[in-house]
C-alpha positions in Angstrom: 63.2 26.9 -2.4 61.7 27.5 -5.8 60.0 24.1 -5.7 58.5 24.9 -2.2 57.1 28.2 -3.5 55.4 26.4 -6.5 53.9 23.8 -4.1 52.6 26.6 -1.8 50.9 28.4 -4.7 49.3 25.3 -6.0 47.8 24.5 -2.5 46.4 28.1 -2.3 44.9 27.9 -5.8 43.4 24.4 -5.1 41.9 25.8 -1.9 40.4 28.8 -3.6 39.0 26.6 -6.4 37.4 24.2 -3.8 35.9 27.1 -1.9 34.1 28.2 -5.1 32.1 24.9 -5.0 30.6 26.1 -1.6 30.3 29.8 -2.3 28.9 29.6 -5.8 27.1 26.2 -5.7 29.3 24.8 -8.5 28.9 21.1 -9.4 30.7 19.0 -12.0 27.8 19.6 -14.3 27.6 23.4 -13.9 31.4 23.7 -14.4 31.2 21.8 -17.7 28.3 23.8 -18.8 30.0 27.1 -18.1 33.2 25.9 -19.7 31.2 25.1 -22.9 29.8 28.6 -22.9 33.2 30.3 -22.4 34.6 28.2 -25.3 31.6 28.8 -27.6 29.8 32.0 -26.5 27.5 32.1 -29.5 26.1 28.7 -29.0 22.5 28.8 -27.9 22.1 25.0 -27.3 25.0 23.7 -25.3 25.4 20.0 -24.7 23.2 18.8 -21.8 25.5 17.4 -19.2 23.8 15.1 -16.7 24.4 16.2 -13.1 25.8 13.2 -11.3 26.0 15.0 -7.9 24.4 12.7 -5.3 21.0 13.9 -4.2 20.5 13.7 -0.5 17.1 12.3 0.7 15.2 14.4 3.2 16.0 13.3 6.7 12.4 12.5 7.5 12.2 10.1 4.5 15.4 8.4 5.5 14.1 8.0 9.1 10.8 6.5 7.9 12.6 4.0 5.7 15.0 2.9 8.4 12.2 2.6 10.9 10.0 0.6 8.4 13.0 -1.8 7.9 13.3 -2.2 11.7 9.6 -2.9 12.2 9.6 -5.3 9.3 12.6 -7.3 10.6 11.0 -7.5 14.0 7.7 -8.8 12.6 9.4 -11.4 10.5 11.7 -12.5 13.4 8.7 -12.9 15.8 6.6 -14.7 13.2 9.4 -17.3 12.5 10.2 -17.7 16.2 6.5 -18.4 17.1 6.0 -20.4 13.8 3.0 -18.3 12.7 4.0 -19.1 9.1 3.0 -22.7 9.7 -0.6 -21.7 10.5 -3.4 -21.6 7.9 -3.2 -18.2 6.1 -6.1 -16.7 7.9 -4.7 -17.6 11.3 -1.3 -16.3 10.2 -2.9 -13.0 9.2 -4.5 -12.8 12.6 -1.2 -13.2 14.4 0.6 -10.7 12.2 -2.3 -8.2 12.4 -2.1 -8.5 16.2 1.5 -7.4 16.1 0.4 -4.1 14.5 -2.0 -3.2 17.4 -1.1 0.2 18.7 0.6 1.4 15.5 -0.6 5.0 14.9 -3.1 5.8 12.3 -1.6 7.8 9.3 -3.5 8.4 6.1 -2.3 9.1 2.5 1.0 7.3 2.9 0.7 6.0 -0.7 0.2 9.4 -2.3 3.7 9.8 -3.7 4.5 11.5 -7.0 5.4 9.8 -9.3 3.5 6.7 -8.5 5.6 3.9 -7.1 4.9 0.8 -4.9 5.9 1.5 -1.3 5.5 0.0 2.1 5.5 2.4 5.1 5.0 0.7 8.5 5.5 3.9 10.6 1.8 4.5 10.3 -1.1 2.7 8.7 -4.6 3.5 7.4 -7.4 1.1 7.1 -6.2 -0.1 3.6 -2.5 -0.4 4.2 -3.2 -2.2 7.5 -5.0 -5.1 6.0 -2.9 -5.0 2.8 0.4 -5.3 4.6 -0.9 -8.0 6.9 -2.3 -10.0 4.0 0.9 -9.8 2.0 3.3 -10.6 4.8 1.2 -13.7 5.4 1.1 -14.5 1.7 4.9 -14.3 1.5 5.2 -16.4 4.7 3.1 -19.2 3.1 5.1 -19.0 -0.1 8.3 -19.3 1.8 7.1 -21.8 4.4 9.3 -24.6 3.2 12.4 -22.5 2.8 12.0 -21.1 6.3 12.6 -24.5 7.8 16.3 -24.3 6.8 16.8 -20.6 6.2 15.3 -18.0 8.7 16.4 -15.2 6.3 14.4 -16.6 3.4 11.9 -13.7 3.5 13.1 -10.3 2.3 11.5 -6.9 2.2 11.5 -7.1 -1.6 9.6 -10.4 -1.5 6.7 -8.7 0.5 6.9 -5.6 -1.8 6.4 -7.8 -4.8 3.3 -9.3 -3.2 2.0 -5.8 -2.3 2.4 -4.8 -5.9 0.5 -7.9 -7.0 -2.5 -7.1 -4.9 -2.4 -3.2 -5.0 -2.4 -2.8 -8.8 -4.8 -3.8 -11.6 -3.7 -7.3 -12.9 -0.7 -7.1 -10.5 1.2 -4.6 -12.6 2.2 -1.1 -11.5 1.8 1.3 -14.4 1.3 4.7 -13.0 -1.4 6.3 -10.8 -4.4 5.0 -12.7 -3.2 1.4 -12.4 -3.7 1.4 -8.6 -7.0 -0.2 -7.4 -8.4 2.9 -5.8 -11.9 1.7 -5.1 -12.4 -1.2 -2.8 -15.0 -2.7 -5.1 -12.4 -3.0 -7.9 -9.8 -4.3 -5.5 -12.3 -7.1 -4.6 -13.0 -8.0 -8.3 -9.3 -7.9 -9.3 -8.0 -9.9 -6.4 -10.8 -12.5 -6.7 -9.7 -12.9 -10.4 -6.0 -13.3 -9.3 -6.9 -15.9 -6.7 -5.8 -13.8 -3.7 -9.1 -13.9 -2.0 -12.5 -15.5 -2.3 -15.6 -13.3 -2.1 -18.0 -15.1 0.4 -20.5 -12.3 0.5 -23.1 -13.7 -1.8 -23.0 -17.2 -0.3 -23.4 -15.8 3.2 -26.7 -14.3 2.1 -25.5 -11.1 0.5 -27.8 -8.8 -1.5 -27.0 -6.9 -4.7 -25.0 -3.8 -4.0 -25.8 -1.0 -6.4 -22.3 0.6 -6.7 -22.2 4.1 -8.2 -18.7 5.3 -7.7 -17.6 8.7 -9.1 -16.1 10.6 -6.1 -12.6 10.7 -7.6 -13.5 12.1 -11.0 -15.9 14.6 -9.6 -13.6 15.7 -6.7 -10.1 15.7 -8.2 -9.0 18.5 -5.9 -8.6 16.0 -3.1 -6.1 13.9 -5.1 -2.6 15.5 -5.6 -1.9 13.3 -8.6 -5.1 14.4 -10.4 -4.3 18.0 -9.6 -0.8 17.6 -11.1 -2.0 15.6 -14.1 -5.7 16.6 -15.0 -5.5 14.4 -18.1 -5.7 11.4 -15.7 -9.3 12.4 -14.6 -10.8 11.0 -17.8 -9.0 7.6 -17.3 -10.4 7.5 -13.7 -13.9 8.3 -15.0 -13.7 5.5 -17.5 -12.6 3.1 -14.8 -15.5 4.2 -12.6 -18.0 3.6 -15.4 -16.8 0.1 -16.0 -17.0 -0.6 -12.2 -20.5 0.7 -12.0 -21.6 -1.7 -14.8 -20.5 -4.8 -12.8 -22.4 -6.7 -10.2 -21.5 -6.3 -6.5 -22.8 -7.9 -3.2 -23.0 -6.8 0.4 -24.6 -8.2 3.6 -26.9 -5.5 5.1 -26.2 -4.4 8.7 -29.3 -6.2 10.0 -28.0 -9.5 8.8 -24.4 -9.3 10.0 -25.1 -10.6 13.5 -26.6 -13.8 12.0 -23.6 -14.6 9.9 -20.9 -13.8 12.5 -20.5 -17.4 13.5 -19.4 -18.2 9.9 -16.6 -15.6 9.9 -13.1 -16.7 10.5 -9.9 -15.1 11.8 -8.2 -13.3 8.8 -11.4 -12.6 6.9 -11.1 -9.2 5.3 -14.1 -6.9 5.9 -15.1 -4.1 3.6 -17.7 -1.8 5.0 -20.2 -0.5 2.5 -21.3 3.1 2.7 -24.2 5.3 1.7 -21.9 8.3 1.0 -22.5 9.7 -2.6 -19.9 8.5 -5.1 -18.2 5.9 -2.8 -18.6 2.2 -2.5 -16.9 1.3 0.8 -15.7 3.7 3.5 -13.6 1.4 5.7 -11.8 -1.9 5.9 -10.4 -4.2 8.5 -10.2 -7.9 9.4 -11.8 -10.4 11.7 -10.3 -11.8 14.9 -12.2 -14.7 16.5 -11.6 -14.7 20.2 -11.7 -17.7 22.6 -15.5 -17.3 23.0 -16.1 -17.3 19.2 -16.9 -13.6 19.0 -16.0 -12.0 15.6 -14.0 -9.0 16.7 -13.1 -6.2 14.3 -9.4 -5.4 14.0 -8.7 -2.2 12.1 -6.7 1.0 11.7 -9.1 3.4 13.3 -9.1 7.1 12.5 -11.2 7.7 15.6 -8.8 5.8 17.9 -5.8 7.1 16.0 -4.2 3.7 16.0 -4.6 0.0 15.0 -7.2 -1.2 17.4 -9.0 -4.5 18.3 -12.6 -3.3 18.5 -15.9 -4.8 19.4 -17.9 -7.4 17.5 -18.3 -6.4 13.9 -22.1 -6.3 14.2 -21.9 -3.9 17.2 -19.3 -1.8 15.4 -21.7 -1.3 12.4 -24.6 -0.4 14.7 -22.7 2.7 15.8 -22.1 4.1 12.3 -24.7 6.2 10.6 -23.1 5.9 7.1 -22.4 2.1 7.1 -25.0 0.0 5.4 -23.3 -3.4 5.5 -20.2 -5.5 4.7 -18.5 -7.6 2.1 -16.4 -10.6 3.3 -13.2 -11.7 1.6 -11.4 -14.8 2.7 -7.6 -15.0 2.0 -6.5 -18.0 -0.2 -3.2 -19.8 0.5 -1.0 -18.9 -2.5 0.4 -22.5 -2.5 -3.0 -24.0 -3.3 -4.3 -24.3 -6.8 -7.5 -22.3 -6.9 -9.4 -23.5 -9.9 -12.8 -22.6 -8.5 -14.3 -19.4 -9.9 -16.3 -17.2 -7.7 -20.0 -16.8 -8.5 -19.6 -13.1 -8.6 -16.9 -13.3 -11.2 -19.0 -15.5 -13.4 -21.9 -13.1 -13.2 -19.6 -10.2 -14.1 
């Protein structure tokens, strides 16, 4: 009887102690901190105990990550089933880009603090659309041989590594300022890395007097610069270096004449006359059965990834577009020893 009474008291005490976790927000860390203060009340600097209580991710973030994984798996499965990975890289990009048609337009999916390399396929803007398409295709070509025997050869991590390689200066993510924010710098950096070839000049392009400065003069639009104003000076320095380099574009009036030379998968950067900016939009070319160079892009006007009209017709309807630059993807399996003329001039 005495033993049963002790057991009952222990259960009651344990229940009351557990309830305190809920009522008073106690965690293993807080209990240890409070115990330290009770034992040494005069101590002003108690030992810092790391709180190992698991942090629950917001449900919306969990849902986005799960949905991205589902979309990614579907794209890879379809690509392998239809053998798109065996096509030349531009054609492969065209097929992958086509699978994104209808995906809703969502901006600022990369603006995460602190900076980290992410892929979010729930919604795409003009940059993340061509960027994800390019890097899934690059990964597919790198894994082409392995895929003949192992359909699971491509992982999400593989594509994420390729995204980091193209998204950040010299392929290394080192904080917010290492990201290639301006398209003109993305072009120069990825030509240097052998990811793309800049065809603009050889297609008859003219000098493009880039004068970027929008980010450093309008930091209020960038949460990271608001949170860390010291980064503004670094951005300004990068802008000054970019303005000192040579750039090329094909004026609107000449685009129709060079459409026949464009290929499926060519990345198109649309130059703008907006103060402080270089390019205002990006997308890629899809050549249809009639040889027309259609513009596939994540459209803020259409609110989705959309296969639009001919690139020359698209440009004629924009009051801020002054021309284009053309970047052709390079198969990562090929040795690219040729240097682009633009790179030599820079």
